[in-house]
N, C-alpha and C positions, 0 to 999 in steps of 0.2 A: 020301476025302471030296472031293466035287467042289467046286472053287474057284468062289466067287461072282464075278459080273461087277461090275466097278467102274463105277458110274454117277455121272458128275460132277454132274448136275442132280438130285441126290437131295434129300430133304427137309431134311437138315441143311445142305446148301449154300445152299439157298434161305433158310433161317433166318439164316444168317450174312450173306448179302447184305442181307436186310431189316434186320438189326440195324445193319450198317454204314451203310445208307441213312438209318436213323432217327437214328443219331449225327450224321451230316452235317447232316440237317435241323435237329436240336436245336442243333448248333453254329451253323448259319446264323441260326436264330431268336434265339439269344443275342447273336450279333454284331450282327444287324440292330436288336435292341432297344436295345443300348447306343448304336448309331449314331443311332437316332431321338432318344434322350434327349440325346445330344450335339448333334444338329442342332437340337432344340427350344431347348436352352440358348443356342445360338449365334444363332438367328433370332428369339428372343423380342423383343429390342430393335428389330430391324428391323420385325417385325410391328406393334409399338406405334407406331413412327414412320409406318409405312404407314397404320395406322388413323387417326392424327392427320391425315395428309395427305389421306386420303379425306374426313374431316369438313370440313377446310378447303375441299376442292374442292366439297363439297355447299353449304357456306356461301357460297362464291363464286358458285356457280350461282344460289343463292337471291338474293343481292345483285344479281346480273346481271339476274335477272328483275325485281326491284324497280326497278333503274335503267332498264331498258327501259320499264317502266310509267310511271315519272316522266318519262322522255323523251317518251313519247307524250302525257302530260298537258300537259307544257310546250309541246310543239308545238301541241297543241289550243288552249292559252291564247294562244300567240303568234299563231295565226291569228285568234282572237277579238279580241285586242288590236289587231292590224293593221286589222281591220274597224272597231273602235271609233275608232281613230286617224283613219281615213279619214272617219268621220262627224264627228269633232271638227274636223278640218280644213275640212270642208264648212261646219260651223256657224260656225267662225271667219271663213271667207270671207263668209258671209252677214252676220255681225255687222259686218265691215268695210264692207260695202256699206251696211248700215243706218246705221252711224256716219257714213259720208260723207254720206248723205242728211240725217241729223240736223244735221251741221255746216252743211250748206247751209241747213237750216231755221233753225238758230240764228243764222246770219249774217243771214238775212232778218228774223228776229224782232228782232235788235238794231237793224237798220236801221229797222224799224217802230217800235221803242221810242224811238229817237232822234227820229224824226219826231213821235211823240206828245208827247215832252218839249218839242220846239220848239212844237208846237201849244198845249201847256199853258202855256208861258211867254207865248205870244201872248194866250191867254185871260186869264191873270192880269193882264197889262198892261191888257187891255181892261176887266177887272173893276175894277182900281184907277181907271181913268179914269171908269168909271160911278159908282163910289163917290164920287169927288171931285165929280162933278156932281150927285149925289143929295142931297137934304136930310135924308131919314130912311130908315132900314132897315125891312125887314119886321118883323113881330112876333117872329119867331124869327131869320131871317137866318143869321148864322154862329154863333149860340149853340148850344152843345152840350147844354144842359139847358133845359127849359122851366120857367116859374115860374107855377103856377096860383094865383090869389088872387081877392079880391073888390074891387070898385070900379075906378075909373079909375087906371091906374098911369102914364099919360103926363104926369107933372108936369115942370115946368121946374126940374130939380134942378141943372143945370150940372155934374154929375159927369162927369168925363172918364176913361173906362176904357181909353184907348188906350196906356197905358204898356207897356213891355217887361217890367217887373218891378213888379207891384202888391202892396203890403203892406197888409193889412187888420188893424187893431188894434181889438179889441172889449173894452170895459169890462164885466167880469163881477163887479163888486162888489155888495154887498147892496142898494145904492141903486137898482140896475136892476130891482128887484122892483115898485116902485110910484112914483107921482108925488108922493105926500105923505109926510111924515116919519112920521105915525101909521101909514099903510099899510105903510111899509117895516118899522117895528118889529113890526107884527102879522104880516106875511108871513114875516119871517126866522126866526120861531119855528115855522113850519109844517113839514110833511113835505116832502121833496124833490119828490115827485110834485105837490104843491100849488104849490110854488115854480115849477116848470116851466110850470104853467098860468097864471101871472100874466099879465094882458093886456099890460103894458108889456114884459115879457121876451119874450113871444111876438112882439111887434112887432119887437124887436131881432133875434130869430132869423130872422124873415122877411126883414128887411132884408139880413142877411148872405147868405141864400139868393138874394135879388134881385141882390146885387152879384156873386155867383159866376156867375150865369147870363149876365152881361154881360162876363165876361172874354174878351179876344180869344184865339182858339184857339192863336195862335202865341206867346203871351206866357207869362211865368212868374208865379207868385203864392205868397204865404205868408200864413197867418192866425195871429195870436197873440192870446191872451186874457190879460187882466191884472186883478188886484185888488191885493193887497199884493206879489205877484210877477208876472212875465211869463213865459209858456210857450207853445209852439206848440200849436195846436188839435189837430193830428194828432200822436200820440206818435212819438218818435224821428225827428223832422224838424227838429230845432233847427238853425238856421243854413243850412237847405237850401231852395233854390228848387224849387217844384213845377211840373209841366207842366200848363198850363191846357188843353192839347189832349187830355188823357186824361179821359174821362168818368168812369171809376172813381174817379179821385182827387177830382174835383169832388163826386161823390156821397158819398164817404167824408167829405169836409170838411163837407158839409151835414148828414149823419147825426150826425157828432161834435158839431156845434153844438147839435143837439136834445137832447143828453145833458148839457150843461153846466149846473150849478146855481149861480146867483149867490150870492156870500158874501164876507165880510170887507170890508176897507177898500179905498181906491183910492190906488195909488202910480203917478203918471204918470212920475216920473223913472226907475223901473225899466222901464217900457214903452218909453220913448225909448232907454234903454241897449240894449234888445233889438234895436231897429231898427239901431243902430250896429254890431251884431255880424254883420249880414248882408253877405256878400261874394259878388258885387258888391253895391253899395248899391241900394236901390229907387229907381225914378224916379217913383213915384206912391204916395201914402200915403192911406189911408182910416181915419179915427178915429171910432169910435162910442162916445159917452159921454153922461152926463147931468149931470155936475157937475164942479166943480174937485176936485183931489186932497185927500185927508184925511191923507196921510202922505208922508214922503219915502222914502229908501232903506230905512229900518227902521221898525218899529212905534213910534208915539209913546207916551209914558207917560201923556198926558192922554186922557180918553175923549171930550171935546168939543173941536172945532176951530172957531175963529171964522172969519168970512168973510175978515178980513185975513190970517189964517194960511194959509187956502186959496189966496189970491192969491199969497202969498209962495212957497208950495210949487209953484204953477204956474210962476211966474217962474224958480224954481230949476231946474225940469225942462227949460225951453226950451233952455238951452245944451247939454244932453245930446243934443239932436236934431242930430247932426253933419251929416247930409246936407242939402243945399239943394235940396229937391224940393217940389212942391206937396203940401200937407196938406189933404185934403178932409174936412170935419168934418160929421158928422150928429149933432145934439144933441137929446136927449130931456129937456127941461127938468124940473128937480126943484124942488119947493117948498122955500123957505128958502135958495136959492143963486142970487140974482139976478145976481151978478157973473160967472157962468159964461158966459152968452151973449156978453157983451162981450169977455171974455178969449179965448174960442175964435174969435170973429169976427176979432179982431185977428191971431190966429195964422194963420188962413186967408188973410187979406188980405196979411200979410207974406210968406207963402210962395207967393202967387199961386194958392192953392187955392180951393175953394168951401166955402160954409157954408150949411146950411139946417136948419130944425127941421121934421120931417115931421108931417103930420096923423095922427090916430089910425087912419085907415083906409088908411094907406100902409105898405107897398107893396101 
């Protein structure tokens, strides 16, 4: 039998080669897989840190962009502020110039004011010389309030209104309602509105208004009303001197007098005590009354007071008049009290004041 030829590259040899190659590849795959698993295990922490660092880098880039934007905005605001500061500096410089000009104007104004004061003093001195040489003033002159009325008011009263502190004392007892005793009894039982319209009382109110209009503007004054007690005409002004140069105060006093209703008895001693409470003391007193007092410091227990008792009450009140100043008396005589005129006239003469009884159409 013929021997077959041996062929090295036969099918069986190729199969063996392929199997060996497949085993090597399988071994390589297995080794590579284990290496990848080991590599992943080793690098997982590093990858996490790398990811964290990448996030921080991104945040840093974002913050950097914001910082750049803020820087740009700040630079823009700085430029604007610099421009405004330049404007403010210019305005300040202008204000300094204006202030310097105003200082110059102020100095000139002060100089002008001083000159005007000097001229005013000269005019005042000239006015005093003119007043000293004049016999009478004009109808209004320096009076702050006018007094409209009826009839001729230019009577020879000898009332001197030139004091620095004029004290006006007004009797507001019930006897000021009428001239007769019967009329007084009848009117004191009427309504207040009817009492205020009594002719005698209306004359007293006008007299007070007339006195107020003739107060010197540079003087002080106070008005008290009295019956069984004495009180200021204007409330809350007890013991206070009022400024005669203020028209509002004069008007308030006149208006307040129009609302006073005569009532009760007459205590002259309480009225004179009120004068003694004024500090400093008055230098001119005006007393408006119609009769001698009917009571002392307190209400008498008797309803009727005799003429002798009235004179005694009057004499007891005189020592309470502590100040030694002129007492100018305007008397509205009342029926049944003939001794009043003599007593008040003696008081006016003793204090070097004036005394007169006005006519029915005065002032």
